[in-house]
C-alpha positions as CSV (number, residue, x, y, z in Angstrom):
1,M,-9.2,22.0,4.6
2,A,-7.0,19.3,6.8
3,V,-7.8,15.8,6.0
4,R,-6.8,13.6,8.8
5,G,-6.8,10.0,9.8
6,W,-4.1,9.0,6.9
7,F,-1.3,6.8,8.3
8,T,2.0,5.3,7.0
9,V,2.9,1.4,6.6
10,R,6.6,0.3,6.2
11,V,7.1,-2.9,4.0
12,D,10.0,-4.7,4.0
13,L,10.7,-7.7,1.9
14,V,11.9,-10.3,4.0
15,S,12.4,-13.2,1.6
16,G,11.1,-15.0,-1.6
17,A,11.9,-17.7,-4.3
18,G,14.1,-19.5,-1.9
19,L,16.0,-16.1,-1.2
20,R,16.6,-14.4,2.0
21,F,17.3,-10.4,1.6
22,A,20.0,-8.7,3.6
23,P,19.9,-5.6,3.4
24,Q,16.0,-5.6,2.9
25,P,14.5,-3.7,0.0
26,G,11.6,-1.4,1.3
27,R,8.9,1.1,0.9
28,I,6.9,3.3,3.1
29,F,3.3,3.6,1.9
30,L,0.8,6.4,3.0
31,V,-2.7,4.7,3.6
32,G,-5.9,6.8,4.1
33,P,-8.4,5.7,6.2
34,T,-11.0,4.4,3.6
35,H,-8.3,2.1,1.9
36,T,-9.1,-1.6,2.3
37,F,-6.6,-4.4,2.4
38,L,-7.4,-5.2,-1.4
39,D,-6.1,-1.6,-2.1
40,L,-2.9,-1.9,0.1
41,A,-1.9,-5.5,-1.6
42,T,-2.4,-3.7,-5.1
43,A,0.0,-0.9,-3.5
44,I,2.5,-3.0,-2.5
45,D,2.3,-5.5,-5.9
46,L,2.6,-2.2,-7.7
47,G,5.6,-0.9,-5.4
48,F,7.7,-4.1,-5.4
49,A,7.4,-4.3,-9.4
50,R,4.9,-7.2,-9.4
51,W,3.6,-7.6,-12.8
52,D,2.1,-11.1,-13.0
53,L,-0.7,-10.6,-10.6
54,S,-2.4,-13.8,-10.7
55,H,-1.3,-15.1,-7.6
56,L,-2.6,-15.7,-4.7
57,H,-2.0,-13.3,-1.3
58,E,-3.1,-12.5,1.9
59,F,-2.4,-10.3,5.0
60,R,-1.5,-12.3,8.0
61,F,-1.6,-11.3,12.0
62,A,0.4,-12.7,15.1
63,D,-3.3,-12.9,16.6
64,G,-4.7,-15.2,13.9
65,R,-6.6,-12.5,11.6
66,C,-6.2,-13.1,7.8
67,F,-7.1,-10.8,5.2
68,G,-7.3,-12.1,1.6
69,I,-9.3,-13.9,-0.8
70,P,-12.0,-16.2,1.1
71,D,-11.9,-20.0,0.8
72,D,-15.5,-21.5,-0.1
73,E,-14.4,-24.2,2.0
74,N,-13.7,-22.2,5.4
75,P,-15.0,-19.1,4.8
76,L,-14.3,-18.0,8.7
77,A,-10.6,-18.7,8.1
78,V,-9.7,-15.6,5.6
79,R,-11.7,-12.3,5.8
80,D,-12.7,-10.7,2.3
81,Y,-10.1,-8.0,1.9
82,Q,-12.2,-6.4,-0.6
83,T,-14.3,-5.1,2.2
84,V,-12.2,-4.2,5.5
85,R,-10.5,-1.2,5.7
86,V,-7.1,-1.4,6.8
87,G,-7.3,1.5,9.5
88,A,-10.2,-0.6,11.4
89,E,-7.7,-3.5,11.8
90,V,-4.3,-1.8,12.8
91,R,-2.9,0.6,15.2
92,R,0.6,2.2,15.2
93,G,3.2,0.2,16.3
94,E,1.6,-2.9,15.0
95,R,3.4,-5.6,12.5
96,F,1.7,-7.7,10.3
97,A,2.8,-9.8,7.2
98,Y,1.9,-9.7,3.4
99,I,2.5,-12.8,1.5
100,F,2.2,-12.9,-2.1
101,D,2.4,-16.0,-4.2
102,F,2.1,-19.1,-1.8
103,G,4.4,-21.1,-4.2
104,A,7.3,-18.5,-4.4
105,N,6.0,-17.4,-0.9
106,W,7.3,-13.6,-1.2
107,H,7.4,-12.6,2.7
108,H,7.0,-8.9,3.7
109,Q,7.3,-7.5,7.2
110,C,4.9,-4.5,7.6
111,S,4.7,-2.3,10.2
112,V,2.5,0.9,11.1
113,L,4.8,3.8,11.7
114,S,2.6,6.9,12.1
115,S,-0.8,8.0,12.3
116,N,-3.2,10.9,11.9
117,L,-1.2,12.5,9.0
118,D,-2.5,15.1,7.1
119,P,-1.9,13.7,3.2
120,L,-1.5,17.2,2.1
121,E,0.9,17.9,4.2
122,V,3.0,14.4,3.6
123,L,2.5,14.5,-0.2
124,G,0.7,17.5,-1.4
125,T,-2.3,15.7,-2.3
126,V,-4.8,13.4,-1.5
127,P,-4.2,10.3,-3.4
128,S,-7.3,7.8,-4.2
129,Q,-5.3,4.8,-3.6
130,P,-2.5,3.8,-1.1
131,T,0.6,5.7,-2.7
132,P,4.5,4.9,-1.8
133,I,6.0,7.7,-0.4
134,W,9.8,6.4,0.2
135,G,11.8,3.3,-1.1
136,W,15.4,1.6,-1.0
137,G,16.8,-1.4,-2.3
138,W,17.1,-3.6,-5.0
139,I,13.4,-5.3,-6.3
140,P,14.0,-8.8,-7.3
141,D,11.9,-10.2,-10.6
142,Q,8.9,-12.0,-8.8
143,Y,10.5,-15.1,-10.7
144,A,13.9,-14.7,-9.6
145,R,15.1,-14.4,-13.3
146,R,18.2,-12.0,-13.6
147,S,18.1,-11.4,-17.1
148,Y,15.7,-11.0,-19.8
149,E,16.9,-14.1,-21.6
150,Q,16.6,-16.2,-18.3
151,E,13.5,-18.3,-18.5
152,A,10.9,-18.3,-15.8
């Protein structure tokens, strides 16, 4: 039985904590038709070794769309990422940003690479969450520490 409607999203870490990366570390995620932006944010944070997940984060599009935790004072500025499916908002070739920790400003460039994939052919199983299927590069500590002894 084929399962369709899945796509891949390439995520490159551009900058954060005052650092710019060249080459940029990255991951490619397999994303399903029912996965929300919250699901994708969680997968990105895990894929980039984030352990302190208490920071604000959101997805930003060039046309002004923004998905994250809604602001009570301006509820129209940011749509609730718990309820919006990624597949309903993106198309192949589209680019958007994921920002994690508005203080350190970890900026990720996201690109939709391919669409209409069968996860059974790509991964051999149907994952319940967006799943990294390829990765490269050095992933920095989210507080830019270089050793265990260095304080945050």
